[in-house]
C-alpha positions in Angstrom: -0.1 -0.2 0.0 1.4 3.5 -0.9 1.9 5.9 2.0 1.5 9.4 0.8 3.1 11.9 3.4 1.9 15.0 1.6 -1.4 15.4 -0.4 -2.2 18.6 -2.2 -5.8 18.8 -3.8 -7.0 21.8 -5.8 -4.6 24.3 -4.3 -5.2 27.8 -5.6 -3.1 31.0 -4.5 -3.3 34.3 -6.3 -1.5 37.7 -6.1 -3.7 40.4 -7.8 -3.6 39.3 -11.4 -1.2 36.7 -11.0 -2.2 33.1 -10.2 0.9 31.4 -8.8 -1.0 28.1 -7.9 -3.8 27.1 -10.3 -5.8 24.0 -9.1 -2.7 22.1 -8.1 -3.1 18.4 -7.5 0.0 16.3 -6.4 0.7 13.5 -3.9 4.3 12.9 -2.6 5.1 9.4 -1.2 6.7 9.0 2.0 10.7 7.9 1.8 11.0 8.8 -1.8 12.9 11.7 -3.1 10.7 14.0 -5.6 11.6 16.6 -7.8 9.9 19.9 -9.0 11.6 21.4 -12.4 10.0 25.0 -13.5 11.8 28.4 -14.5 11.6 31.2 -12.0 8.1 32.4 -11.3 6.6 29.3 -12.1 5.0 28.6 -8.8 7.4 26.4 -7.1 8.4 28.3 -4.2 4.8 29.3 -3.4 4.1 25.7 -3.5 7.0 25.1 -0.8 5.7 27.8 1.4 2.1 26.6 1.3 3.3 23.0 2.3 5.3 24.5 5.0 2.5 26.4 6.5 4.0 29.7 5.6 1.4 30.9 3.3 -2.4 30.3 3.2 -3.8 29.1 0.2 -6.7 31.1 -1.4 -8.7 27.7 -1.8 -7.9 23.9 -1.7 -6.3 21.8 0.8 -3.0 20.5 1.8 -2.6 17.5 3.9 0.5 16.0 5.7 0.5 12.7 7.2 -3.3 12.9 6.6 -3.6 16.2 8.6 -4.3 19.5 7.5 -1.6 22.2 7.4 -1.6 24.6 9.9 -0.5 28.4 8.9 3.1 28.4 10.3 3.3 25.2 11.7 6.1 23.3 10.1 7.4 21.3 13.3 8.4 18.1 11.7 9.8 19.8 8.1 13.5 21.0 7.4 13.3 23.6 4.9 15.9 25.7 3.0 13.5 28.0 1.0 16.0 31.2 1.6 19.4 30.6 3.0 19.0 31.0 6.7 20.4 34.6 8.0 23.9 33.3 9.2 26.2 35.8 11.0 29.4 35.9 9.0 31.5 36.6 12.1 30.4 33.3 13.7 31.5 29.9 13.1 29.3 27.1 11.7 28.6 25.8 15.0 27.9 28.9 16.9 25.3 29.9 14.0 23.5 26.7 14.5 23.6 27.0 18.3 22.1 30.5 18.1 19.3 29.4 15.7 18.5 26.2 18.1 18.0 28.5 21.0 14.9 29.7 19.4 13.1 26.7 20.1 15.3 25.3 23.1 14.8 21.6 22.2 18.2 21.0 20.4 21.1 19.8 22.2 24.8 20.4 21.3 25.2 17.0 20.6 22.6 17.0 18.0 23.9 20.1 16.4 27.4 18.6 16.0 25.9 15.4 14.6 24.0 17.5 12.0 27.2 19.4 10.9 29.1 16.1 10.9 26.3 14.6 8.8 26.7 17.2 6.2 30.8 16.7 6.0 31.5 19.9 7.7 33.8 20.1 11.1 31.9 21.2 14.1 35.5 22.1 15.7 36.5 24.4 12.4 36.6 27.9 13.9 36.5 29.6 10.3 33.9 32.3 10.2 31.0 31.5 8.3 31.9 34.8 5.9 34.8 32.8 4.9 33.1 29.9 3.8 32.7 28.8 0.2 29.1 28.6 -1.4 29.2 24.8 -1.1 30.0 24.9 2.6 27.2 27.6 3.2 25.0 25.1 1.5 26.0 22.2 3.6 25.9 24.5 6.8 22.1 25.3 5.6 21.2 21.5 5.2 22.7 21.1 8.5 20.4 23.6 10.1 17.5 21.9 8.3 18.2 18.6 9.4 19.2 19.2 13.1 15.9 18.7 14.5 15.7 15.3 12.7 12.6 15.9 10.3 10.5 13.8 8.6 10.4 16.0 5.5 13.3 18.1 4.0 12.0 20.7 1.6 14.8 22.3 -0.8 14.3 25.0 -2.8 17.2 25.2 -5.9 19.8 23.2 -3.3 22.5 23.3 -6.3 21.8 26.8 -7.2 25.3 28.4 -7.7 27.4 25.4 -6.9 30.3 24.3 -9.4 30.2 20.8 -10.4 32.2 19.2 -7.7 29.7 21.2 -4.9 26.7 19.6 -7.0 28.4 16.1 -6.9 28.8 16.7 -3.1 25.4 17.7 -2.5 23.7 15.1 -4.3 25.6 12.3 -2.6 24.4 13.8 0.6 20.7 14.1 -0.2 20.9 10.4 -1.2 22.5 9.4 2.0 19.9 11.6 3.9 17.0 9.8 2.0 18.4 6.3 2.6 18.2 7.2 6.3 14.4 7.5 6.0 14.0 11.3 5.1 11.4 12.4 2.5 12.8 14.8 0.4 11.4 17.4 -1.9 13.6 19.7 -4.1 13.3 21.7 -7.0 15.9 23.0 -9.8 16.2 24.8 -12.9 18.1 22.2 -14.0 16.5 18.7 -15.1 19.8 16.6 -14.9 19.8 17.6 -11.4 16.4 16.1 -11.0 17.0 12.9 -13.0 20.1 12.3 -11.0 18.2 12.1 -7.6 14.5 12.0 -7.7 11.9 9.0 -7.8 9.3 11.2 -9.2 9.4 14.5 -11.2 6.7 17.1 -11.9 7.0 20.3 -13.8 5.6 23.8 -12.7 4.7 26.6 -15.1 2.5 29.8 -14.8 1.2 28.0 -11.7 0.1 24.9 -13.3 1.6 21.6 -12.1 2.2 18.2 -14.5 3.2 15.0 -13.3 6.0 13.7 -15.9 
């Protein structure tokens, strides 16, 4: 029996004259990597924000584990829609510890484990301002997984990386998926999606098509 983690039904979101989501219907199976391709402005980010509960639909429903999404209630979702506001004058560990202090539910041990999981050194004193783009991407993913989420949503995780960085992040996402994390990611590039994903959808002008 197929178990769907997310079910989107007849989702509509409009901004004045622009329809960002136009009767979107899609289901994402638990334990898989799902990809969404589409150009900028196609509706990918709006869909992600709606799934996370950051943006209310005009109509339609989104269910996570068969329960309705509540506005701004993404307790079990690791999210990278925009890069976290890292403080450049602090190292990676201190940045994540500062972010973790907001919820006060994450231990130093869990932060260290997340940093190691993405291939960074938790004892590295280098300030984030001196990180390469690939290292910043890794730290962002560490921030997203340090609470051990069931679902990881990544908006353009390969954006700006060189070919070596892309290979590293692909390997990391495959490893996280093997640990049971369901992943939904978007990309401009079909090759990224094809290399990683079990299912692929395409968005264009707010319309979603399963490929």
